[in-house]
All heavy atoms as an XYZ file, in Angstrom:
964
protein
N     157.536    -98.861     59.337
C     158.103   -100.198     59.339
C     156.955   -101.193     59.450
O     156.067   -101.048     60.270
C     159.083   -100.344     60.507
C     159.371   -101.771     60.801
S     161.011   -102.479     60.651
C     162.169   -101.220     60.634
N     156.929   -102.235     58.648
C     155.857   -103.226     58.707
C     155.886   -103.963     60.053
O     156.916   -104.104     60.692
C     156.191   -104.204     57.588
C     157.205   -103.534     56.744
C     157.882   -102.502     57.593
N     154.723   -104.422     60.382
C     154.603   -105.239     61.587
C     155.217   -106.597     61.304
O     155.029   -107.145     60.221
C     153.106   -105.397     61.943
O     152.527   -104.121     61.985
C     152.943   -106.102     63.266
N     155.920   -107.168     62.275
C     156.537   -108.466     62.067
C     155.740   -109.520     62.836
O     155.932   -109.707     64.028
C     157.987   -108.439     62.515
C     158.817   -107.519     61.659
C     160.257   -107.647     61.976
C     161.032   -106.707     61.038
N     162.422   -106.972     61.017
N     154.844   -110.169     62.124
C     154.020   -111.227     62.714
C     154.183   -112.479     61.888
O     154.167   -112.442     60.675
C     152.533   -110.850     62.700
C     152.176   -109.759     63.653
C     151.916   -108.477     63.183
C     152.107   -109.997     65.001
C     151.575   -107.468     64.055
C     151.776   -108.989     65.880
C     151.505   -107.737     65.400
O     151.179   -106.747     66.259
N     154.314   -113.598     62.545
C     154.401   -114.864     61.836
C     153.065   -115.575     61.851
O     152.653   -116.153     60.870
C     155.486   -115.732     62.459
C     155.592   -117.051     61.804
C     155.304   -118.272     62.338
C     155.970   -117.332     60.474
N     155.493   -119.280     61.434
C     155.916   -118.721     60.265
C     156.363   -116.555     59.406
C     156.234   -119.338     59.064
C     156.685   -117.172     58.207
C     156.605   -118.537     58.040
N     152.328   -115.532     62.956
C     151.086   -116.290     63.063
C     149.915   -115.594     62.388
O     148.929   -116.226     62.060
C     150.749   -116.552     64.529
O     150.549   -115.329     65.203
N     149.991   -114.303     62.136
C     148.902   -113.577     61.505
C     148.548   -114.128     60.123
O     147.376   -114.346     59.837
C     149.246   -112.077     61.430
C     148.107   -111.144     61.147
C     146.964   -111.330     62.138
C     148.592   -109.717     61.207
N     149.533   -114.420     59.258
C     149.181   -115.001     57.959
C     148.496   -116.359     58.110
O     147.592   -116.696     57.348
C     150.511   -115.151     57.242
C     151.403   -114.155     57.888
C     150.941   -114.079     59.310
N     148.883   -117.141     59.102
C     148.259   -118.434     59.299
C     146.797   -118.270     59.708
O     145.930   -119.012     59.240
C     149.025   -119.239     60.351
C     150.466   -119.585     59.973
C     151.144   -120.304     61.116
C     150.509   -120.409     58.715
N     146.525   -117.297     60.568
C     145.158   -117.016     60.965
C     144.342   -116.568     59.750
O     143.213   -117.017     59.555
C     145.127   -115.921     62.036
C     143.765   -115.452     62.492
C     142.999   -116.592     63.127
C     143.915   -114.306     63.461
N     144.924   -115.710     58.938
C     144.224   -115.246     57.734
C     143.920   -116.404     56.794
O     142.832   -116.484     56.238
C     145.060   -114.181     57.027
N     144.870   -117.315     56.638
C     144.637   -118.475     55.777
C     143.524   -119.341     56.321
O     142.720   -119.897     55.569
C     145.914   -119.296     55.640
C     146.951   -118.705     54.698
C     148.204   -119.562     54.687
C     146.408   -118.556     53.301
N     143.452   -119.486     57.635
C     142.379   -120.273     58.240
C     141.021   -119.658     57.919
O     140.065   -120.376     57.593
C     142.583   -120.378     59.745
N     140.934   -118.340     57.986
C     139.682   -117.655     57.645
C     139.292   -117.959     56.208
O     138.157   -118.291     55.915
C     139.827   -116.134     57.869
C     138.643   -115.393     57.277
C     139.968   -115.820     59.352
N     140.242   -117.892     55.292
C     139.949   -118.116     53.887
C     139.634   -119.582     53.594
O     138.870   -119.884     52.703
C     141.073   -117.625     52.998
C     141.105   -116.144     52.928
C     142.064   -115.425     53.579
C     140.111   -115.442     52.272
C     142.070   -114.046     53.559
C     140.095   -114.084     52.227
C     141.077   -113.379     52.865
N     140.196   -120.486     54.337
C     139.895   -121.895     54.146
C     138.428   -122.153     54.385
O     137.776   -122.845     53.619
C     140.755   -122.757     55.105
O     142.119   -122.523     54.808
C     140.437   -124.226     54.957
N     137.885   -121.578     55.468
C     136.474   -121.784     55.772
C     135.576   -120.976     54.836
O     134.470   -121.397     54.537
C     136.197   -121.431     57.230
C     136.868   -122.371     58.183
C     137.901   -121.936     58.978
C     136.484   -123.702     58.241
C     138.531   -122.809     59.849
C     137.114   -124.572     59.116
C     138.132   -124.129     59.919
N     136.052   -119.848     54.378
C     135.231   -119.004     53.502
C     135.167   -119.535     52.085
O     134.255   -119.197     51.337
C     135.790   -117.563     53.479
N     136.095   -120.389     51.717
C     136.177   -120.858     50.323
C     134.945   -121.643     49.892
O     134.653   -121.712     48.713
C     137.440   -121.708     50.160
N     134.201   -122.196     50.819
C     133.061   -123.027     50.469
C     131.784   -122.238     50.252
O     130.799   -122.787     49.806
C     132.843   -124.084     51.560
C     134.011   -125.014     51.670
N     135.014   -124.825     52.569
C     134.337   -126.116     50.969
C     135.921   -125.761     52.431
N     135.535   -126.551     51.461
N     131.828   -120.945     50.558
C     130.663   -120.104     50.377
C     130.898   -119.136     49.219
O     131.971   -118.570     49.100
C     130.381   -119.304     51.641
C     130.017   -120.224     52.809
C     129.780   -119.439     54.058
N     128.754   -118.445     53.847
C     128.503   -117.473     54.707
N     129.206   -117.355     55.806
N     127.556   -116.604     54.473
N     129.890   -118.910     48.373
C     130.082   -117.945     47.292
C     130.225   -116.534     47.858
O     129.599   -116.188     48.870
C     128.799   -118.079     46.457
C     127.802   -118.725     47.352
C     128.570   -119.530     48.365
N     131.044   -115.726     47.215
C     131.255   -114.342     47.653
C     129.997   -113.534     47.406
O     129.329   -113.682     46.394
C     132.418   -113.725     46.896
N     129.656   -112.694     48.381
C     128.526   -111.787     48.247
C     129.069   -110.384     48.144
O     129.912   -109.978     48.930
C     127.621   -111.906     49.458
C     126.870   -113.226     49.495
C     125.904   -113.308     50.661
N     125.334   -112.032     51.020
C     124.800   -111.771     52.207
N     124.795   -112.681     53.148
N     124.298   -110.584     52.482
N     128.560   -109.635     47.212
C     129.043   -108.273     46.947
C     128.779   -107.314     48.107
O     129.459   -106.315     48.258
C     128.446   -107.726     45.678
N     127.764   -107.619     48.949
C     127.387   -106.700     50.017
C     128.038   -107.019     51.364
O     127.729   -106.385     52.357
C     125.869   -106.657     50.173
C     125.290   -108.005     50.573
O     125.965   -109.032     50.382
O     124.151   -108.036     51.089
N     128.926   -107.994     51.425
C     129.586   -108.335     52.682
C     131.023   -107.860     52.659
O     131.593   -107.569     51.611
C     129.566   -109.862     52.932
O     130.256   -110.499     51.877
C     128.160   -110.399     53.022
N     131.617   -107.801     53.855
C     132.994   -107.368     53.937
C     133.894   -108.283     53.112
O     133.719   -109.493     53.108
C     133.469   -107.357     55.396
C     132.863   -106.229     56.183
C     133.382   -106.197     57.613
O     133.869   -107.177     58.137
N     133.266   -105.034     58.246
N     134.826   -107.673     52.422
C     135.757   -108.375     51.570
C     137.147   -108.325     52.177
O     137.559   -107.305     52.706
C     135.805   -107.710     50.189
C     134.465   -107.631     49.499
C     134.022   -108.959     48.958
O     134.716   -109.564     48.173
N     132.870   -109.412     49.403
N     137.866   -109.418     52.086
C     139.228   -109.517     52.586
C     140.169   -109.832     51.454
O     139.788   -110.531     50.504
C     139.341   -110.619     53.651
C     138.538   -110.347     54.880
C     137.212   -110.739     54.956
C     139.097   -109.691     55.949
C     136.469   -110.487     56.092
C     138.367   -109.438     57.086
C     137.045   -109.832     57.153
N     141.373   -109.366     51.558
C     142.417   -109.709     50.599
C     143.682   -110.027     51.389
O     144.066   -109.271     52.270
C     142.670   -108.576     49.610
N     144.276   -111.161     51.068
C     145.592   -111.518     51.600
C     146.499   -111.610     50.387
O     146.200   -112.337     49.437
C     145.562   -112.868     52.353
C     146.966   -113.227     52.829
C     144.612   -112.810     53.527
N     147.580   -110.837     50.410
C     148.480   -110.779     49.261
C     149.878   -111.114     49.758
O     150.414   -110.430     50.632
C     148.464   -109.377     48.610
C     147.033   -108.982     48.248
C     149.391   -109.362     47.395
C     146.866   -107.523     47.931
N     150.429   -112.162     49.201
C     151.797   -112.570     49.546
C     152.751   -111.942     48.540
O     152.531   -112.031     47.332
C     151.929   -114.087     49.549
C     151.092   -114.705     50.633
C     149.815   -115.181     50.360
C     151.555   -114.781     51.943
C     149.035   -115.728     51.349
C     150.781   -115.320     52.940
C     149.521   -115.806     52.655
O     148.755   -116.321     53.651
N     153.804   -111.321     49.056
C     154.758   -110.585     48.233
C     156.164   -111.085     48.548
O     156.557   -111.131     49.702
C     154.677   -109.076     48.512
C     155.606   -108.295     47.618
C     153.238   -108.561     48.403
N     156.899   -111.456     47.497
C     158.301   -111.883     47.661
C     159.178   -111.024     46.770
O     159.149   -111.150     45.543
C     158.456   -113.359     47.288
C     159.874   -113.854     47.433
C     160.054   -115.298     46.994
O     159.055   -115.969     46.636
O     161.203   -115.759     46.997
N     159.931   -110.135     47.387
C     160.824   -109.263     46.646
C     162.158   -109.932     46.383
O     162.598   -110.803     47.156
C     161.069   -107.947     47.427
C     159.872   -107.061     47.489
C     159.181   -106.883     48.675
C     159.430   -106.402     46.357
C     158.080   -106.056     48.746
C     158.304   -105.578     46.401
C     157.634   -105.413     47.596
N     162.852   -109.484     45.341
C     164.232   -109.879     45.158
C     164.985   -109.406     46.396
O     164.763   -108.295     46.877
C     164.824   -109.210     43.911
C     164.248   -109.690     42.572
C     164.565   -108.683     41.478
C     164.819   -111.059     42.249
N     165.866   -110.236     46.959
C     166.562   -109.823     48.200
C     167.223   -108.455     48.093
O     167.159   -107.665     49.037
C     167.571   -110.940     48.410
C     166.917   -112.143     47.807
C     166.214   -111.605     46.574
N     167.816   -108.142     46.973
C     168.503   -106.842     46.811
C     167.518   -105.679     46.736
O     167.908   -104.525     46.885
C     169.401   -106.866     45.582
N     166.241   -105.964     46.479
C     165.215   -104.914     46.320
C     164.282   -104.832     47.525
O     163.299   -104.102     47.505
C     164.382   -105.195     45.052
C     165.183   -105.341     43.792
C     165.845   -104.050     43.410
C     166.588   -104.197     42.077
N     167.205   -102.975     41.671
N     164.581   -105.546     48.593
C     163.701   -105.659     49.751
C     163.401   -104.305     50.383
O     162.252   -104.011     50.705
C     164.294   -106.633     50.757
C     163.506   -106.784     52.042
C     163.991   -105.859     53.144
O     165.189   -105.642     53.292
N     163.078   -105.340     53.911
N     164.396   -103.469     50.565
C     164.169   -102.185     51.251
C     163.247   -101.272     50.432
O     162.334   -100.657     50.976
C     165.494   -101.491     51.532
C     166.262   -102.154     52.660
C     167.526   -101.397     53.024
O     167.589   -100.184     52.780
O     168.440   -102.068     53.548
N     163.479   -101.193     49.144
C     162.597   -100.368     48.285
C     161.208   -100.988     48.247
O     160.202   -100.289     48.278
C     163.195   -100.254     46.872
C     162.352    -99.399     45.960
C     162.305    -97.952     46.447
N     161.430    -97.193     45.588
C     160.520    -96.324     46.043
N     160.400    -96.108     47.314
N     159.733    -95.689     45.220
N     161.137   -102.303     48.171
C     159.845   -102.999     48.177
C     159.062   -102.723     49.450
O     157.848   -102.502     49.403
N     159.748   -102.716     50.573
C     159.102   -102.425     51.861
C     158.467   -101.035     51.829
O     157.333   -100.861     52.262
C     160.132   -102.509     52.982
C     159.572   -102.238     54.352
C     160.626   -102.393     55.446
O     161.597   -103.130     55.267
O     160.448   -101.731     56.482
N     159.174   -100.069     51.295
C     158.621    -98.716     51.191
C     157.360    -98.704     50.329
O     156.381    -98.043     50.671
C     159.672    -97.776     50.577
C     160.883    -97.535     51.417
C     161.976    -96.777     50.662
O     161.717    -96.295     49.525
O     163.094    -96.666     51.204
N     157.412    -99.433     49.223
C     156.263    -99.444     48.300
C     155.047   -100.138     48.889
O     153.913    -99.660     48.713
C     156.673   -100.079     46.977
C     157.690    -99.287     46.150
C     158.130   -100.085     44.931
C     157.139    -97.934     45.751
N     155.228   -101.261     49.603
C     154.050   -101.921     50.188
C     153.464   -101.056     51.303
O     152.249   -101.063     51.515
C     154.332   -103.377     50.656
C     154.639   -104.282     49.482
C     155.378   -103.448     51.723
N     154.315   -100.321     52.017
C     153.803    -99.389     53.024
C     152.986    -98.282     52.362
O     151.945    -97.879     52.870
C     154.946    -98.799     53.847
C     155.477    -99.740     54.894
C     154.445   -100.079     55.971
O     153.622    -99.221     56.353
O     154.486   -101.219     56.433
N     153.454    -97.786     51.215
C     152.705    -96.768     50.482
C     151.375    -97.326     49.992
O     150.348    -96.631     50.049
C     153.527    -96.268     49.285
C     154.704    -95.417     49.669
C     155.541    -95.039     48.446
O     155.069    -95.006     47.320
N     156.820    -94.744     48.677
N     151.369    -98.574     49.524
C     150.142    -99.201     49.053
C     149.137    -99.344     50.224
O     147.960    -99.039     50.057
C     150.435   -100.559     48.439
C     149.254   -101.288     47.806
C     148.732   -100.505     46.603
C     149.651   -102.695     47.405
N     149.617    -99.771     51.375
C     148.735    -99.922     52.546
C     148.163    -98.557     52.953
O     146.970    -98.438     53.259
C     149.493   -100.570     53.684
N     148.998    -97.515     52.969
C     148.524    -96.175     53.325
C     147.504    -95.676     52.322
O     146.486    -95.073     52.689
C     149.717    -95.217     53.419
N     147.754    -95.938     51.045
C     146.799    -95.543     49.999
C     145.472    -96.253     50.216
O     144.406    -95.642     50.092
C     147.377    -95.865     48.619
C     146.512    -95.538     47.412
C     146.303    -94.018     47.307
C     147.138    -96.079     46.140
N     145.512    -97.526     50.540
C     144.292    -98.268     50.797
C     143.513    -97.699     51.982
O     142.289    -97.523     51.906
N     144.206    -97.368     53.050
C     143.537    -96.809     54.236
C     142.918    -95.444     53.910
O     141.868    -95.090     54.456
C     144.514    -96.688     55.404
C     144.895    -98.075     55.970
C     145.713    -97.946     57.257
N     146.988    -97.237     57.079
C     148.140    -97.840     56.800
N     148.212    -99.147     56.627
N     149.235    -97.111     56.665
N     143.559    -94.686     53.043
C     143.000    -93.367     52.646
C     141.841    -93.503     51.669
O     141.098    -92.544     51.445
C     144.082    -92.492     52.010
C     145.074    -91.943     52.980
C     145.942    -90.864     52.352
N     146.529    -91.233     51.083
C     147.732    -91.816     50.915
N     148.463    -92.113     51.978
N     148.189    -92.101     49.727
N     141.711    -94.691     51.028
C     140.706    -94.839     49.977
C     139.728    -95.969     50.272
O     139.398    -96.766     49.398
C     141.414    -95.069     48.635
C     142.029    -93.811     48.099
O     141.347    -92.978     47.529
N     143.325    -93.637     48.325
N     139.247    -96.031     51.496
C     138.117    -96.882     51.789
C     138.378    -98.195     52.507
O     137.424    -98.876     52.875
N     139.625    -98.587     52.712
C     139.867    -99.841     53.423
C     139.525    -99.666     54.902
O     139.872    -98.648     55.512
C     141.328   -100.267     53.278
N     138.868   -100.638     55.472
C     138.617   -100.656     56.905
C     139.948   -100.852     57.620
O     140.234   -100.241     58.633
C     137.623   -101.762     57.280
C     136.259   -101.466     56.642
C     137.495   -101.926     58.779
C     135.275   -102.614     56.715
N     140.774   -101.719     57.047
C     142.105   -102.016     57.566
C     142.984   -102.464     56.419
O     142.519   -103.140     55.506
C     142.001   -103.143     58.613
O     143.274   -103.552     59.046
N     144.242   -102.042     56.446
C     145.200   -102.457     55.406
C     146.589   -102.413     56.032
O     147.067   -101.354     56.404
C     145.120   -101.514     54.205
C     145.659   -102.071     52.925
C     144.921   -101.976     51.761
C     146.905   -102.679     52.853
C     145.403   -102.480     50.555
C     147.413   -103.181     51.666
C     146.649   -103.077     50.519
N     147.206   -103.557     56.200
C     148.513   -103.623     56.833
C     149.516   -104.346     55.935
O     149.152   -105.213     55.144
C     148.462   -104.349     58.190
O     148.011   -105.685     57.997
C     147.549   -103.640     59.168
N     150.768   -103.999     56.098
C     151.884   -104.665     55.431
C     152.738   -105.288     56.530
O     153.214   -104.593     57.415
C     152.707   -103.670     54.619
N     152.900   -106.608     56.477
C     153.610   -107.343     57.527
C     154.801   -108.072     56.911
O     154.661   -108.793     55.942
C     152.683   -108.359     58.184
C     151.434   -107.688     58.739
O     151.504   -107.003     59.719
N     150.309   -107.856     58.054
N     155.958   -107.878     57.524
C     157.201   -108.491     57.064
C     157.412   -109.802     57.805
O     157.234   -109.879     59.024
C     158.360   -107.547     57.350
C     159.705   -108.036     56.915
C     160.805   -107.038     57.233
O     160.516   -105.939     57.747
O     161.955   -107.353     56.979
N     157.793   -110.838     57.068
C     158.105   -112.113     57.720
C     159.401   -111.976     58.516
O     160.377   -111.415     58.013
C     158.211   -113.221     56.673
C     158.266   -114.588     57.295
C     158.189   -115.691     56.259
O     157.386   -115.587     55.325
O     158.972   -116.631     56.399
N     159.416   -112.490     59.717
C     160.549   -112.295     60.629
C     161.857   -112.858     60.084
O     162.862   -112.181     60.081
C     160.231   -112.884     62.010
C     159.112   -112.076     62.661
C     161.464   -112.910     62.911
C     158.558   -112.684     63.941
N     161.848   -114.077     59.630
C     163.105   -114.720     59.234
C     163.451   -114.539     57.753
O     164.537   -114.889     57.325
C     163.062   -116.203     59.577
C     163.011   -116.433     61.069
C     163.007   -117.904     61.419
O     162.931   -118.759     60.572
N     163.131   -118.165     62.705
N     162.543   -113.972     56.995
C     162.809   -113.699     55.584
C     162.359   -112.273     55.273
O     161.225   -112.040     54.903
C     162.077   -114.708     54.696
C     162.537   -116.139     54.912
C     161.933   -117.103     53.926
N     160.487   -117.222     54.130
C     159.716   -118.024     53.399
N     160.226   -118.760     52.427
N     158.427   -118.087     53.631
N     163.253   -111.301     55.420
C     162.855   -109.889     55.317
C     162.397   -109.455     53.920
O     161.878   -108.347     53.787
C     164.106   -109.125     55.755
C     165.228   -110.074     55.556
C     164.663   -111.450     55.748
N     162.554   -110.304     52.925
C     162.053   -109.939     51.599
C     160.657   -110.498     51.340
O     160.112   -110.348     50.268
C     163.034   -110.374     50.499
C     163.231   -111.867     50.442
O     163.404   -112.528     51.486
N     163.224   -112.420     49.259
N     160.050   -111.155     52.333
C     158.699   -111.702     52.234
C     157.743   -110.832     53.040
O     158.004   -110.525     54.198
C     158.637   -113.134     52.784
C     159.189   -114.163     51.866
C     160.557   -114.241     51.623
C     158.353   -115.083     51.238
C     161.069   -115.205     50.765
C     158.854   -116.057     50.396
C     160.231   -116.102     50.161
N     156.616   -110.489     52.437
C     155.594   -109.685     53.098
C     154.232   -110.307     52.872
O     154.006   -110.983     51.881
C     155.562   -108.251     52.540
C     156.796   -107.460     52.830
C     157.954   -107.626     52.082
C     156.820   -106.570     53.887
C     159.113   -106.913     52.373
C     157.970   -105.845     54.184
C     159.105   -106.024     53.418
N     153.329   -110.043     53.811
C     151.930   -110.374     53.606
C     151.140   -109.083     53.839
O     151.338   -108.391     54.823
C     151.440   -111.536     54.517
C     151.546   -111.171     55.980
C     150.030   -111.938     54.148
N     150.299   -108.763     52.872
C     149.432   -107.607     52.971
C     148.044   -108.101     53.345
O     147.530   -109.020     52.687
C     149.390   -106.841     51.640
C     150.724   -106.479     51.021
C     150.522   -105.734     49.709
C     151.571   -105.667     51.976
N     147.448   -107.536     54.364
C     146.116   -107.912     54.818
C     145.213   -106.699     54.692
O     145.473   -105.662     55.307
C     146.165   -108.391     56.275
C     147.110   -109.554     56.558
C     147.241   -109.753     58.060
C     146.617   -110.808     55.885
N     144.165   -106.834     53.891
C     143.255   -105.704     53.670
C     141.813   -106.155     53.924
O     141.437   -107.282     53.602
C     143.394   -105.190     52.259
N     141.019   -105.264     54.499
C     139.610   -105.527     54.724
C     138.816   -104.348     54.157
O     139.145   -103.189     54.441
C     139.306   -105.693     56.209
C     137.853   -106.055     56.487
S     137.516   -106.506     58.202
C     137.838   -104.981     59.038
N     137.804   -104.673     53.380
C     136.978   -103.662     52.734
C     135.529   -103.850     53.172
O     135.094   -104.965     53.459
C     137.063   -103.807     51.202
C     138.475   -103.767     50.749
C     139.302   -104.829     50.535
C     139.257   -102.614     50.447
N     140.537   -104.395     50.152
C     140.548   -103.040     50.090
C     138.990   -101.248     50.483
C     141.545   -102.161     49.745
C     139.992   -100.366     50.132
C     141.240   -100.826     49.761
N     134.728   -102.791     53.159
C     133.335   -102.889     53.592
C     132.500   -103.720     52.639
O     131.539   -104.366     53.046
C     132.721   -101.483     53.729
O     132.809   -100.787     52.499
N     132.873   -103.731     51.354
C     132.132   -104.540     50.367
C     132.996   -104.675     49.103
O     134.068   -104.078     49.003
C     130.764   -103.918     50.043
C     130.887   -102.485     49.581
O     131.713   -102.134     48.761
N     130.049   -101.619     50.150
N     132.514   -105.449     48.166
C     133.265   -105.718     46.939
C     133.476   -104.441     46.125
O     134.527   -104.242     45.516
C     132.578   -106.772     46.096
N     132.483   -103.556     46.108
C     132.603   -102.320     45.323
C     133.745   -101.463     45.847
O     134.486   -100.868     45.045
C     131.284   -101.550     45.341
N     133.914   -101.379     47.159
C     134.997   -100.585     47.732
C     136.363   -101.165     47.349
O     137.272   -100.422     47.009
C     134.874   -100.524     49.250
N     136.483   -102.491     47.383
C     137.739   -103.135     46.990
C     138.010   -102.914     45.510
O     139.123   -102.570     45.101
C     137.730   -104.630     47.309
C     139.050   -105.321     46.984
C     138.992   -106.812     47.174
N     137.892   -107.459     46.496
C     137.849   -107.737     45.196
N     138.837   -107.422     44.420
N     136.803   -108.322     44.682
N     137.015   -103.082     44.675
C     137.195   -102.906     43.236
C     137.516   -101.469     42.888
O     138.320   -101.213     41.981
C     135.934   -103.388     42.500
C     135.752   -104.880     42.596
C     134.369   -105.340     42.163
O     133.465   -104.520     41.943
N     134.190   -106.646     42.067
N     136.930   -100.508     43.610
C     137.243    -99.093     43.369
C     138.711    -98.838     43.660
O     139.389    -98.194     42.857
C     136.341    -98.205     44.247
C     136.467    -96.702     43.992
S     137.823    -95.834     44.804
C     137.615    -96.251     46.507
N     139.204    -99.349     44.769
C     140.619    -99.177     45.117
C     141.504    -99.836     44.061
O     142.489    -99.244     43.614
C     140.905    -99.780     46.488
C     142.378    -99.788     46.801
C     143.039    -98.619     47.134
C     143.114   -100.961     46.753
C     144.409    -98.602     47.421
C     144.458   -100.971     47.040
C     145.110    -99.791     47.357
N     141.156   -101.048     43.650
C     141.961   -101.759     42.638
C     142.054   -100.974     41.340
O     143.065   -101.066     40.647
C     141.356   -103.138     42.354
C     141.532   -104.108     43.509
O     142.319   -103.829     44.451
O     140.868   -105.169     43.477
N     141.014   -100.233     41.001
C     140.989    -99.522     39.714
C     141.611    -98.124     39.758
O     141.778    -97.500     38.710
C     139.554    -99.433     39.209
O     138.784    -98.584     40.044
N     141.976    -97.622     40.938
C     142.580    -96.303     41.016
C     143.907    -96.249     40.250
O     144.699    -97.185     40.331
C     142.879    -95.938     42.476
C     141.701    -95.609     43.386
C     142.200    -95.421     44.816
C     140.981    -94.365     42.901
N     144.176    -95.166     39.531
C     145.454    -95.044     38.830
C     146.652    -95.122     39.779
O     147.682    -95.702     39.430
C     145.368    -93.670     38.160
C     143.913    -93.354     38.087
C     143.267    -94.059     39.232
N     146.495    -94.559     40.996
C     147.599    -94.604     41.976
C     147.885    -96.050     42.398
O     149.032    -96.431     42.576
C     147.256    -93.785     43.231
C     146.985    -92.332     42.955
C     145.498    -92.052     42.821
O     144.747    -92.819     42.227
N     145.067    -90.918     43.334
N     146.827    -96.845     42.564
C     146.989    -98.256     42.923
C     147.706    -98.988     41.817
O     148.674    -99.734     42.059
C     145.617    -98.918     43.194
O     144.939    -98.198     44.216
C     145.783   -100.368     43.583
N     147.261    -98.781     40.588
C     147.879    -99.465     39.451
C     149.355    -99.063     39.293
O     150.203    -99.908     39.006
C     147.106    -99.132     38.160
C     145.697    -99.709     38.143
C     145.691   -101.208     38.288
O     146.447   -101.907     37.624
N     144.861   -101.707     39.175
N     149.664    -97.799     39.522
C     151.050    -97.332     39.418
C     151.917    -97.976     40.490
O     153.049    -98.425     40.208
C     151.110    -95.818     39.503
N     151.424    -98.021     41.730
C     152.205    -98.654     42.805
C     152.394   -100.142     42.545
O     153.486   -100.678     42.762
C     151.514    -98.453     44.153
C     151.879    -97.212     44.918
C     150.987    -97.045     46.141
C     153.341    -97.198     45.328
N     151.361   -100.819     42.081
C     151.487   -102.255     41.788
C     152.488   -102.491     40.666
O     153.234   -103.481     40.716
C     150.118   -102.840     41.436
C     149.151   -102.973     42.589
C     147.771   -103.429     42.103
C     149.694   -103.962     43.636
N     152.544   -101.614     39.695
C     153.537   -101.773     38.612
C     154.954   -101.623     39.166
O     155.851   -102.372     38.789
C     153.277   -100.737     37.519
N     155.141   -100.660     40.066
C     156.471   -100.468     40.675
C     156.844   -101.643     41.559
O     158.007   -102.080     41.585
C     156.480    -99.143     41.458
C     156.350    -97.951     40.529
C     156.126    -96.656     41.255
N     157.306    -96.295     42.056
C     157.278    -95.388     43.019
N     156.146    -94.761     43.321
N     158.380    -95.111     43.685
N     155.872   -102.185     42.295
C     156.114   -103.367     43.143
C     156.455   -104.564     42.281
O     157.415   -105.291     42.560
C     154.876   -103.627     44.037
C     154.773   -102.549     45.115
C     154.927   -105.025     44.637
C     153.475   -102.546     45.892
N     155.705   -104.781     41.227
C     155.893   -105.931     40.349
C     157.314   -105.962     39.760
O     157.899   -107.037     39.598
C     154.842   -105.931     39.228
O     153.551   -105.997     39.831
C     155.009   -107.106     38.293
N     157.878   -104.806     39.476
C     159.235   -104.740     38.906
C     160.301   -105.232     39.898
O     161.406   -105.568     39.459
C     159.530   -103.311     38.481
N     159.971   -105.311     41.175
C     160.956   -105.705     42.200
C     160.762   -107.143     42.714
O     161.466   -107.564     43.603
C     160.858   -104.751     43.390
C     160.975   -103.257     43.109
C     160.775   -102.463     44.384
C     162.290   -102.932     42.453
N     159.829   -107.865     42.126
C     159.450   -109.170     42.677
C     160.347   -110.315     42.239
O     160.808   -110.371     41.110
C     157.997   -109.504     42.271
C     156.922   -108.601     42.830
C     155.553   -109.031     42.308
C     156.943   -108.604     44.354
N     160.504   -111.255     43.157
C     161.149   -112.533     42.903
C     160.152   -113.518     42.280
O     160.494   -114.340     41.439
C     161.695   -113.116     44.216
C     162.328   -114.479     44.107
C     163.751   -114.423     43.619
O     164.388   -113.365     43.695
O     164.246   -115.467     43.140
N     158.893   -113.418     42.718
C     157.807   -114.298     42.256
C     156.565   -113.432     42.068
O     156.437   -112.377     42.679
C     157.559   -115.393     43.276
N     155.597   -113.910     41.258
C     154.362   -113.136     41.079
C     153.616   -112.953     42.401
O     153.741   -113.761     43.321
C     153.536   -113.996     40.123
C     154.499   -114.899     39.479
C     155.608   -115.115     40.465
N     152.831   -111.879     42.490
C     151.977   -111.652     43.648
C     151.017   -112.822     43.794
O     150.487   -113.326     42.816
C     151.172   -110.354     43.502
C     151.958   -109.057     43.520
C     151.009   -107.890     43.197
C     152.651   -108.837     44.845
N     150.782   -113.248     45.012
C     149.829   -114.316     45.321
C     148.665   -113.650     46.042
O     148.768   -113.300     47.209
C     150.512   -115.357     46.193
C     149.582   -116.527     46.552
O     148.419   -116.521     46.139
O     150.047   -117.417     47.280
N     147.572   -113.435     45.313
C     146.413   -112.698     45.836
C     145.287   -113.675     46.156
O     144.904   -114.479     45.306
C     145.899   -111.661     44.808
C     144.692   -110.924     45.352
C     147.009   -110.708     44.424
N     144.788   -113.600     47.390
C     143.701   -114.458     47.834
C     142.579   -113.585     48.392
O     142.823   -112.809     49.316
C     144.189   -115.450     48.875
C     145.291   -116.311     48.289
C     145.926   -117.175     49.304
N     147.104   -117.793     48.728
C     147.507   -119.015     49.004
N     146.822   -119.770     49.828
N     148.606   -119.485     48.454
N     141.401   -113.707     47.798
C     140.259   -112.901     48.188
C     139.258   -113.737     48.958
O     139.160   -114.946     48.746
C     139.589   -112.296     46.954
C     140.484   -111.452     46.036
C     139.733   -111.039     44.799
C     141.045   -110.271     46.790
N     138.481   -113.108     49.818
C     137.451   -113.819     50.577
C     136.439   -112.872     51.150
O     136.519   -111.665     50.988
N     135.437   -113.432     51.810
C     134.383   -112.643     52.426
C     134.286   -112.981     53.906
O     134.782   -114.005     54.357
C     133.018   -112.918     51.767
O     132.720   -114.293     51.877
C     133.006   -112.488     50.318
N     133.601   -112.109     54.635
C     133.407   -112.297     56.069
C     132.589   -113.550     56.319
O     131.600   -113.813     55.636
C     132.697   -111.068     56.657
C     132.353   -111.134     58.128
C     133.637   -111.145     58.950
C     131.476   -109.973     58.519
N     132.998   -114.331     57.321
C     132.258   -115.517     57.717
C     131.371   -115.148     58.876
O     131.833   -114.608     59.872
C     133.225   -116.649     58.133
C     134.127   -117.001     56.983
C     132.446   -117.851     58.618
C     135.235   -117.936     57.382
N     130.108   -115.443     58.753
C     129.169   -115.132     59.843
C     128.602   -116.414     60.428
O     128.473   -117.391     59.811
C     128.037   -114.252     59.344
C     128.597   -112.895     58.877
C     127.488   -111.985     58.407
O     126.405   -112.003     59.004
O     127.710   -111.290     57.434
């Protein structure tokens, strides 16, 4: 079951707001925040798929990868992923299993995925 946090996405957005002014470096930790809005009737299946995507990420190089359900809107999720560097994130993105899961997720969406990438702020 996804973690139900409301303030976590806001914290993640704050991190990306400050990171937006610096160019991404391939050798620094990479973050991804992905907002997912499923069709209400497809929410349960969507939840299963985002959990599978997070587990796949953790098995394939992610330092952390979580799927969080919005408390008051159960068809809204935010995926938070952290990678050691850009190459690790790109490797995961290019896996056939990743592409297959994303295709299955996309078929259940109310709106397109909103993907926001960033780097560690030091």
